[in-house]
C-alpha positions in Angstrom: 77.2 -30.3 -262.5 74.8 -32.5 -265.1 71.4 -30.8 -265.4 68.7 -33.3 -265.2 65.1 -33.5 -266.5 62.1 -30.8 -266.1 61.2 -30.0 -262.7 58.3 -28.6 -260.6 59.3 -25.3 -258.7 57.0 -23.5 -256.3 57.1 -19.6 -254.8 55.4 -19.3 -251.3 53.7 -15.9 -251.3 53.3 -14.8 -247.7 51.9 -11.5 -245.8 54.2 -11.9 -243.0 53.5 -9.8 -239.9 55.8 -9.5 -236.5 54.2 -12.4 -235.0 56.9 -15.0 -235.7 55.7 -18.4 -234.7 52.5 -17.4 -237.1 54.5 -16.6 -239.9 56.7 -19.8 -239.2 53.0 -21.4 -239.3 51.5 -20.1 -242.2 54.8 -20.6 -244.4 54.8 -24.1 -243.7 51.1 -24.8 -244.5 51.9 -23.4 -247.8 55.5 -25.3 -248.2 53.1 -28.3 -247.7 50.6 -27.5 -250.0 53.4 -26.8 -252.6 54.8 -30.4 -252.3 51.3 -31.7 -252.6 51.1 -29.9 -255.9 54.3 -31.9 -256.8 57.0 -28.8 -256.4 60.6 -30.3 -256.0 61.9 -26.7 -255.3 60.1 -24.7 -253.0 60.9 -20.6 -252.6 59.8 -18.2 -249.6 60.1 -14.4 -249.9 62.5 -12.4 -248.0 61.4 -11.6 -244.4 59.9 -14.7 -244.4 59.3 -14.9 -240.3 59.4 -11.3 -239.8 57.9 -7.9 -241.2 58.3 -5.6 -238.2 56.9 -2.2 -237.8 60.9 -0.8 -238.5 64.4 -2.0 -238.2 64.8 -1.1 -234.7 61.6 -3.7 -233.9 63.0 -6.4 -236.3 66.6 -6.1 -234.4 64.7 -6.7 -231.0 62.7 -9.9 -232.4 66.0 -11.3 -234.3 68.6 -13.9 -232.7 71.9 -15.3 -234.2 71.7 -18.2 -236.4 72.4 -20.8 -233.7 69.0 -19.5 -231.7 67.0 -18.5 -234.5 63.9 -20.0 -233.9 62.8 -20.9 -237.5 65.7 -22.3 -239.2 65.8 -25.6 -237.2 61.8 -25.9 -238.1 62.1 -25.3 -242.1 65.1 -27.7 -241.8 62.8 -30.6 -240.4 60.1 -29.7 -242.8 62.9 -29.5 -245.7 63.6 -33.3 -244.7 60.1 -34.3 -243.9 58.6 -33.2 -247.5 61.9 -34.1 -249.4 62.0 -30.9 -250.8 64.7 -28.3 -251.8 63.8 -25.2 -250.0 64.7 -21.8 -250.1 64.2 -19.7 -247.2 64.0 -16.3 -249.0 65.4 -14.4 -245.9 65.7 -14.4 -242.5 66.8 -11.6 -240.2 70.3 -12.9 -238.4 71.4 -10.9 -235.7 75.3 -10.3 -236.2 75.7 -7.6 -233.9 74.2 -5.6 -231.1 72.8 -3.2 -233.6 72.8 -5.1 -236.7 71.6 -8.2 -238.5 72.1 -9.7 -241.7 69.5 -10.2 -244.2 70.4 -13.7 -245.0 68.7 -16.6 -247.4 69.6 -20.2 -246.5 69.1 -23.1 -249.3 68.2 -26.5 -247.4 68.6 -29.7 -249.1 66.0 -32.7 -249.2 68.2 -34.1 -245.8 67.4 -30.9 -244.2 71.2 -29.4 -244.5 72.0 -26.0 -245.1 74.0 -26.1 -248.3 74.4 -22.4 -248.8 73.8 -19.1 -246.8 73.9 -15.5 -248.8 73.6 -12.0 -247.1 72.0 -9.7 -249.0 74.5 -7.3 -250.9 72.6 -4.0 -252.0 70.3 -2.5 -249.0 67.6 -0.6 -249.6 68.0 3.2 -248.7 65.5 5.2 -250.6 62.8 8.3 -250.1 60.1 7.5 -252.5 57.7 9.9 -254.0 54.9 8.4 -252.1 56.5 9.9 -249.4 57.9 6.3 -248.0 61.3 6.5 -246.8 63.6 3.5 -246.1 67.0 2.8 -244.5 67.8 -0.6 -244.5 71.4 0.4 -243.8 70.4 1.8 -240.4 69.9 -1.9 -239.0 71.4 -4.3 -241.8 74.7 -5.2 -242.2 75.1 -5.8 -246.1 77.0 -8.5 -247.6 79.8 -8.6 -249.8 79.9 -12.3 -251.5 78.0 -13.5 -254.7 77.0 -17.0 -253.9 75.9 -19.9 -256.4 74.9 -23.5 -255.2 74.5 -26.8 -257.1 71.0 -28.4 -257.7 70.3 -31.5 -259.2 68.8 -29.3 -262.1 71.5 -26.9 -262.3 73.3 -24.0 -260.7 71.3 -21.6 -258.6 72.4 -17.7 -258.3 71.2 -15.9 -255.0 70.0 -12.5 -254.5 67.3 -10.8 -252.5 65.0 -7.9 -253.5 66.9 -4.4 -253.8 69.7 -6.7 -255.5 67.3 -6.7 -258.6 68.4 -3.3 -259.5 72.1 -4.3 -259.8 72.6 -6.2 -263.2 76.1 -6.7 -262.7 75.3 -9.1 -259.9 73.1 -11.2 -261.9 75.8 -11.3 -264.8 78.7 -12.7 -262.5 76.2 -15.4 -261.1 75.2 -16.3 -265.0 79.1 -16.5 -266.0 79.8 -18.7 -262.5 77.3 -20.9 -264.1 74.0 -20.4 -262.6 70.8 -20.9 -265.1 68.4 -20.6 -262.3 68.3 -17.5 -260.4 66.2 -16.5 -257.1 64.7 -13.0 -256.3 62.9 -13.5 -252.8 61.5 -10.0 -252.4 59.2 -7.9 -250.6 59.0 -5.0 -253.1 57.2 -2.1 -252.0 53.7 -1.5 -253.9 55.0 1.8 -255.3 58.4 0.4 -256.7 56.4 -2.8 -257.7 54.0 -1.4 -259.5 56.6 0.2 -261.8 59.1 -1.9 -262.0 58.8 -5.7 -260.5 57.7 -7.4 -263.8 60.1 -5.7 -266.4 63.4 -6.1 -263.9 62.5 -9.4 -263.4 61.8 -10.3 -267.2 65.1 -8.3 -268.1 67.4 -10.4 -265.6 65.8 -13.5 -267.1 66.7 -12.2 -270.7 70.0 -10.9 -270.2 71.5 -14.0 -268.7 69.7 -16.8 -270.1 68.3 -18.2 -267.2 65.3 -18.9 -265.2 64.1 -16.3 -262.5 62.3 -17.6 -259.5 61.0 -14.7 -257.4 58.8 -15.2 -254.4 57.1 -12.1 -252.6 55.4 -10.8 -249.9 52.0 -9.3 -251.0 49.2 -6.9 -249.7 48.6 -5.0 -246.7 50.6 -5.9 -243.5 49.5 -5.9 -240.0 52.0 -2.9 -239.2 50.4 -1.1 -242.2 53.2 -1.6 -244.7 51.9 -2.4 -248.5 54.1 -5.0 -250.6 53.5 -5.2 -254.3 53.2 -9.1 -254.2 52.9 -11.0 -257.9 55.3 -13.6 -257.2 56.5 -14.7 -260.2 58.4 -17.4 -262.3 59.9 -16.4 -265.8 61.6 -18.2 -268.3 65.2 -17.1 -270.2 63.1 -15.8 -273.2 61.4 -13.6 -271.0 58.2 -15.7 -271.0 56.2 -15.4 -267.6 55.4 -19.1 -266.8 53.4 -18.4 -263.4 51.9 -15.2 -261.3 50.6 -14.6 -258.3 48.2 -11.7 -257.1 48.4 -9.7 -254.0 47.0 -12.5 -251.6 49.1 -15.2 -249.8 49.3 -18.6 -252.4 51.3 -21.3 -253.9 52.2 -20.9 -257.7 54.3 -23.4 -259.8 55.9 -23.9 -263.1 57.4 -26.7 -264.5 61.0 -25.8 -265.5 63.2 -27.6 -268.5 67.0 -26.7 -267.8 67.5 -27.5 -271.4 65.5 -24.0 -271.9 68.5 -22.0 -270.4 70.8 -23.5 -272.9 68.8 -23.0 -276.0 68.5 -19.2 -274.9 72.1 -18.7 -274.4 72.5 -20.4 -277.7 70.6 -18.3 -279.8 71.8 -14.9 -278.0 75.3 -15.8 -276.7 75.8 -12.4 -274.8 77.6 -14.2 -271.8 80.4 -14.8 -274.0 80.7 -11.4 -275.5 81.9 -9.2 -272.8 84.6 -6.7 -273.3 86.8 -4.5 -271.8 86.6 -1.1 -272.4 87.5 2.5 -271.4 85.9 5.6 -270.4 83.9 7.5 -269.8 
């Protein structure tokens, strides 16, 4: 679709808890602030409305999509504010034992125009002693998703997906010049890798990266890295948060993606090869 002129994007940084209604209130308040600052596209982090102590607690507080308490409220708010709204992820119950970690893209009429279920699940043992087994209670997705915005095509992803560059390559080659990476990176991995991975995905694909994050010490004691970030296709950081809940904004010129891809046309240079 034709790209339009510069627009303002916003990342909402949160410190969500297991109090769903309070998380909805906090996110909505910051969305209103973002709109007041001129944002036309607003993105929230992974686990926008629920950061539970563990997967079982999250499952207990989750609902099927048609009964989720947050989605209808965010749809109304998107229409009220007249903005494109990416809900980074909600825990959507898909069986008695599993949720989907699902992003929702809402248009300015409040319609759900795209859904994306996180493909790559965070099953790791960190040197800090932290252990995560997302796959125990989350059903991984299997489909990459792009969606048209007025300013270009958006490729959707969530958090741990960031470590799998092949996903972003497919999104970019499907036309995405904007990439969303809503996240709840741990403090340990965030300090080490957050900035370099986001900038790498931007540079590799000649795309803007919009990465809203959870940040700080949550009520359950979990620590997330924060530093919500918007990066340009040449790798520049256009806006960055600290660790507190807040709004960051950046003005995005879609033409910059085309220019970056013309300067280094690597998306056209993939070749099949054998081995190892």
